[in-house]
C-alpha positions in Angstrom: 36.2 -6.2 12.3 36.5 -6.5 15.8 33.7 -4.9 18.2 34.6 -1.2 19.5 31.9 -0.8 21.9 32.4 -1.5 26.0 29.9 -2.3 28.5 29.3 0.2 31.6 27.1 0.7 34.5 24.4 2.8 33.6 24.3 6.1 36.1 22.1 5.7 39.1 20.2 2.2 38.3 23.0 -0.2 37.9 22.4 -1.6 34.4 25.1 -2.3 32.0 24.8 -0.3 28.3 25.8 0.3 25.3 28.7 3.3 25.3 26.2 5.5 23.0 22.4 5.6 23.7 20.3 4.7 20.4 16.9 5.6 20.7 14.4 3.9 18.8 13.0 6.4 16.2 9.2 6.7 15.2 8.1 3.8 12.8 11.4 2.9 13.1 11.8 -1.2 12.1 14.2 -3.2 14.6 16.3 -4.6 11.6 17.8 -0.6 11.0 17.5 0.2 14.7 20.1 -2.8 14.9 22.2 -1.4 12.3 22.1 1.9 13.8 23.3 0.6 17.1 26.3 -0.8 16.1 27.4 1.6 13.6 26.6 3.9 17.1 28.9 1.5 19.2 31.9 1.2 16.1 30.9 -1.8 14.7 29.7 -4.1 12.2 26.0 -4.8 12.8 26.7 -8.4 12.4 29.3 -8.6 15.2 26.7 -6.6 17.6 24.2 -8.9 17.1 26.9 -11.8 17.7 27.6 -10.6 20.8 23.8 -10.3 21.6 22.7 -13.8 20.2 26.3 -15.5 20.5 24.9 -18.9 18.9 22.2 -17.5 16.1 23.0 -15.7 12.9 20.0 -14.2 12.8 20.8 -12.3 9.5 20.2 -15.2 7.7 16.8 -14.8 8.6 14.1 -11.9 8.1 14.6 -10.5 11.6 11.7 -8.2 11.7 9.7 -11.1 11.4 11.2 -13.2 13.7 12.4 -11.7 17.0 10.2 -12.8 19.4 9.7 -12.2 23.1 12.7 -14.5 24.3 15.2 -12.5 21.7 14.1 -9.2 22.5 14.4 -9.2 26.0 18.1 -9.7 25.5 18.0 -5.9 23.8 16.3 -4.2 27.1 18.9 -3.8 29.3 21.9 -2.7 27.1 19.2 -0.2 25.1 17.7 0.9 28.1 14.2 0.6 25.7 11.2 -0.7 26.8 10.2 -4.4 25.3 7.0 -3.2 24.5 8.8 -0.4 21.9 10.5 -3.4 20.3 8.0 -5.5 20.2 5.7 -2.6 17.8 8.9 -2.4 15.4 8.6 -5.6 13.6 6.3 -7.2 11.8 4.2 -9.6 13.3 1.3 -7.6 15.2 0.2 -6.1 11.1 0.7 -9.3 9.9 -1.5 -11.6 12.1 -4.3 -8.5 11.5 -4.2 -9.1 7.7 -3.9 -12.4 7.9 -6.4 -13.1 9.9 -4.8 -16.8 11.3 -1.0 -18.2 12.2 1.8 -17.7 10.3 3.7 -19.4 8.7 7.0 -20.0 9.9 8.9 -19.9 6.3 6.4 -19.1 4.0 5.4 -15.6 2.7 3.3 -13.6 4.7 0.6 -12.0 2.9 1.3 -8.5 2.1 4.6 -8.2 3.5 7.4 -8.1 1.3 9.4 -11.2 0.9 13.6 -10.7 1.5 14.4 -13.7 -1.0 17.1 -14.5 1.9 20.1 -16.7 0.8 22.5 -17.0 4.1 23.1 -13.2 4.5 22.1 -12.0 0.8 18.9 -10.4 -0.1 17.3 -10.8 -3.1 14.4 -7.8 -2.3 11.9 -6.8 0.2 13.0 -3.8 1.9 12.4 -0.3 0.2 12.6 3.6 0.7 11.9 6.9 0.0 15.6 8.7 -1.0 13.5 12.2 0.2 12.4 11.3 3.5 16.1 10.0 4.2 17.5 13.3 2.9 15.4 14.8 5.2 15.9 12.6 8.2 18.4 14.3 11.0 19.5 10.3 11.5 18.4 8.1 8.1 16.8 5.4 9.2 14.4 2.6 7.8 10.7 2.9 8.4 8.4 -0.3 9.0 6.0 0.8 6.8 8.6 0.2 4.2 8.1 -3.7 4.3 4.6 -3.2 3.4 3.8 -4.6 0.0 0.5 -2.5 0.1 3.2 0.5 0.2 4.6 1.2 -3.3 4.9 5.3 -3.1 5.7 7.9 -0.7 2.6 9.8 0.8 4.8 12.9 2.1 6.9 13.2 -1.0 4.6 11.8 -3.7 7.2 9.7 -5.5 7.3 5.5 -6.2 9.5 4.1 -3.6 13.1 2.4 -4.2 14.0 -1.2 -3.5 17.5 -0.5 -5.2 20.3 1.1 -4.7 20.3 4.0 -7.5 23.8 3.6 -8.5 24.5 -0.2 -8.5 21.1 -1.6 -8.5 22.0 -4.0 -5.9 19.4 -4.9 -3.6 19.4 -2.9 -0.2 21.1 -4.6 2.2 21.8 -2.6 5.5 23.0 -5.3 8.0 26.1 -6.0 5.8 27.2 -2.6 6.0 30.3 -1.8 7.9 31.7 0.6 11.1 33.1 2.8 9.2 30.1 3.2 6.7 28.3 5.4 9.6 24.8 5.7 8.4 21.9 3.2 6.6 21.7 5.1 3.9 24.6 3.8 2.8 24.4 0.6 0.0 26.5 -1.7 1.3 27.7 -2.9 -1.9 28.6 0.3 -3.9 28.8 2.0 -0.8 26.7 5.1 -3.1 24.6 7.2 -0.8 21.1 6.6 -1.6 19.6 9.7 -0.4 21.5 10.9 -3.6 19.0 10.5 -6.6 18.0 13.2 -9.2 14.8 11.9 -10.5 12.3 10.6 -8.4 9.1 9.1 -10.4 6.0 10.3 -9.5 3.2 7.7 -7.9 0.3 7.9 -8.7 -2.8 9.8 -6.9 -4.8 5.7 -6.8 -1.8 4.2 -5.5 -1.5 6.3 -3.2 -5.2 6.3 -2.0 -5.0 2.7 -1.4 -2.2 2.8 0.4 -4.0 5.1 2.5 -6.6 2.9 2.7 -5.0 -0.3 3.7 -3.0 1.3 6.6 -6.9 2.5 7.6 -7.8 -1.2 7.6 -4.7 -2.3 9.5 -5.6 0.9 12.1 -9.3 0.6 12.5 -9.8 -3.2 12.0 -12.1 -2.6 9.2 -12.5 -0.2 5.9 -14.7 -0.1 2.9 -14.5 -3.0 0.4 -16.6 -2.4 -2.8 -18.7 0.0 -0.3 -18.8 -2.4 2.4 -17.5 -2.6 5.7 -15.0 -4.7 5.7 -13.2 -6.4 8.4 -8.7 -6.3 8.0 -8.4 -9.6 7.2 -11.5 -9.9 4.4 -10.4 -6.8 3.0 -6.7 -7.6 2.1 -7.8 -11.2 1.0 -10.4 -9.2 -0.9 -7.1 -7.0 -2.5 -5.7 -9.9 -3.4 -8.5 -11.7 -5.2 -8.6 -8.7 -7.3 -4.9 -8.8 -7.8 -4.6 -12.2 -8.8 -8.1 -11.2 -11.3 -5.8 -8.3 -12.5 -2.7 -10.3 -13.3 -4.7 -13.0 -15.2 -6.3 -10.2 -17.8 -2.5 -9.2 -18.3 -2.0 -12.5 -19.4 -4.8 -13.6 -21.3 -7.1 -12.1 -23.9 -10.2 -13.5 -22.4 -12.7 -11.0 -24.0 -15.2 -10.8 -21.3 -12.4 -10.3 -18.4 -11.3 -7.1 -20.1 -15.4 -6.0 -21.2 -15.9 -5.9 -17.4 -12.6 -4.3 -16.3 -13.3 -1.6 -19.0 -16.5 -0.7 -17.8 -15.2 -0.1 -14.7 -12.5 2.4 -16.1 -9.8 -0.1 -15.0 -6.6 0.3 -17.5 -5.0 -3.1 -17.6 -1.5 -2.8 -15.8 1.5 -3.8 -18.3 3.5 -6.3 -16.8 5.8 -9.0 -17.1 3.6 -11.6 -18.9 4.4 -14.2 -15.5 6.7 -13.2 -12.7 6.0 -16.5 -11.0 5.8 -14.3 -8.4 3.2 -12.9 -5.6 2.9 -9.5 -5.1 5.0 -9.9 -2.1 8.0 -10.3 -4.4 7.0 -7.6 -6.9 9.0 -4.2 -7.8 8.0 -1.1 -6.0 7.4 0.1 -9.8 5.2 -3.5 -10.5 3.1 -3.0 -7.7 2.6 0.9 -8.2 0.8 -0.1 -11.3 -1.5 -2.8 -9.5 -2.6 -1.0 -6.5 -3.1 2.2 -9.4 -5.5 -0.3 -11.1 -6.8 -2.1 -7.7 -8.3 0.8 -6.2 -10.5 1.9 -9.2 -11.9 -1.8 -8.5 -12.0 -1.9 -4.8 -14.1 1.8 -4.8 -16.7 0.6 -7.2 -20.0 0.0 -5.2 -20.3 -4.3 -5.1 -23.7 -3.7 -7.0 -22.4 -1.8 -9.6 -19.6 -4.4 -10.2 -22.1 -7.7 -10.4 -24.0 -5.1 -13.2 -20.7 -5.0 -14.9 -19.9 -8.6 -14.8 -23.3 -9.0 -16.1 -23.1 -7.1 -19.0 -20.0 -8.6 -20.0 -20.9 -12.1 -19.8 -18.2 -13.4 -17.9 -18.7 -17.0 -16.7 -17.7 -18.1 -13.0 -14.7 -20.1 -14.5 -13.9 -17.1 -16.0 -14.2 -15.0 -12.6 -12.5 -17.4 -10.3 -9.1 -19.5 -11.7 -9.6 -23.2 -10.7 -8.1 -23.6 -7.5 -8.1 -20.4 -6.2 -9.8 -19.3 -2.9 -12.4 -17.0 -3.7 -13.5 -14.7 -0.7 -16.7 -14.6 1.1 -17.4 -10.8 -0.2 -18.0 -12.3 -3.7 -20.2 -15.1 -3.1 -23.6 -13.9 -4.1 -21.9 -12.2 -7.3 -20.5 -15.7 -8.0 -23.7 -17.3 -7.8 -25.3 -15.1 -10.3 -22.8 -15.9 -12.9 -23.6 -18.5 -15.6 -21.5 -21.9 -15.1 -20.0 -23.1 -17.6 -18.6 -26.0 -16.3 -17.7 -28.8 -18.6 -17.5 -31.8 -15.8 -14.2 -33.3 -14.7 -11.3 -33.1 -16.2 -8.7 -35.8 -16.7 -5.8 -35.4 -15.1 -3.4 -33.6 -17.7 0.3 -35.4 -18.6 2.2 -33.4 -20.3 4.0 -35.3 -23.8 7.8 -35.0 -23.4 8.3 -34.3 -26.7 5.8 -31.6 -27.2 7.1 -28.2 -26.1 6.3 -26.2 -22.8 3.6 -23.7 -23.1 5.1 -20.3 -23.3 3.0 -19.3 -19.3 5.2 -22.7 -18.1 8.0 -21.3 -19.8 7.9 -17.9 -18.3 7.8 -19.2 -14.9 10.4 -22.0 -15.3 12.5 -18.9 -16.7 11.6 -16.2 -13.9 12.6 -18.8 -10.8 16.2 -19.5 -12.7 16.6 -16.0 -12.4 16.1 -15.4 -9.0 18.6 -18.2 -8.5 21.3 -16.8 -11.0 21.0 -13.3 -9.4 21.3 -14.7 -5.7 24.2 -17.3 -7.0 26.6 -14.2 -8.6 26.1 -11.5 -5.3 
């Protein structure tokens, strides 16, 4: 669709602006603002971004990750919005606090939902609360809805949705058209994303973990197993415990199950091996994990050590081969019995023998993701 907007001089300042001013809303993510800005000018989002960045197909990438200083400055004059506002509307600041190191250009960022992009199509990565969109005078997507530790809405106590409730397509507001008018419309079926009758309640423990994660980002540290812990170590410890929970879900290791049982953790029932990190799990799957994870995190580290000893778990049962263990657990690990059996010979699978269930499930999930993208 051809662009329907024009340029004119802003009153008294002599700067070109869009016909309709589009303010940045509280906690709005920059991709949401770009879509709203386009719709307000009467054009498709891809038309507007093509005008701003003529040689850059920005929707083939994760806009919320990759809009750095130079691209952002091109938005300041036409919008009249300060550069600092745009900086705060991207994921980089939060992701750097969580990672504690340089962020990779292409790989998944820890605890940031991954889009799974193929050209301009998306597999996942964005979620929303229908009740929040209904309450908005102007519907928009929040920055926090890209955080993997957010699986529920703290205001409405419901699990967030990461697909259209009508057609089950991923959320792709950048593919909306000018006539759609609002971001609260599914780009695939044109259904109203706000029209959801039954919302799934989110557990109090999942919301408690969510709040604690927000505190770790906001304050630079938070309690982790009763230890005051820096932001990056807090999330690294949470990732390690999620790995422990997922391993318990797919294995029958008695000692590991006994340990979790002593803490009162109910092992979440998830697909045996989704073959993905927490950043690619659905909101409903993450809600189950975060519920169990909070019970672990709020347990005192000394009690964790006692429960590990009583369960009879070994170092090998606590930390998987090749897994990086956070420094938080160094002393605990040293006290566990070592069941090492010496270096193993490299495993070479006999082509005539069937693959393990674990390997087959991993391959199946990878194939499912590829097929889903091909069919869209």
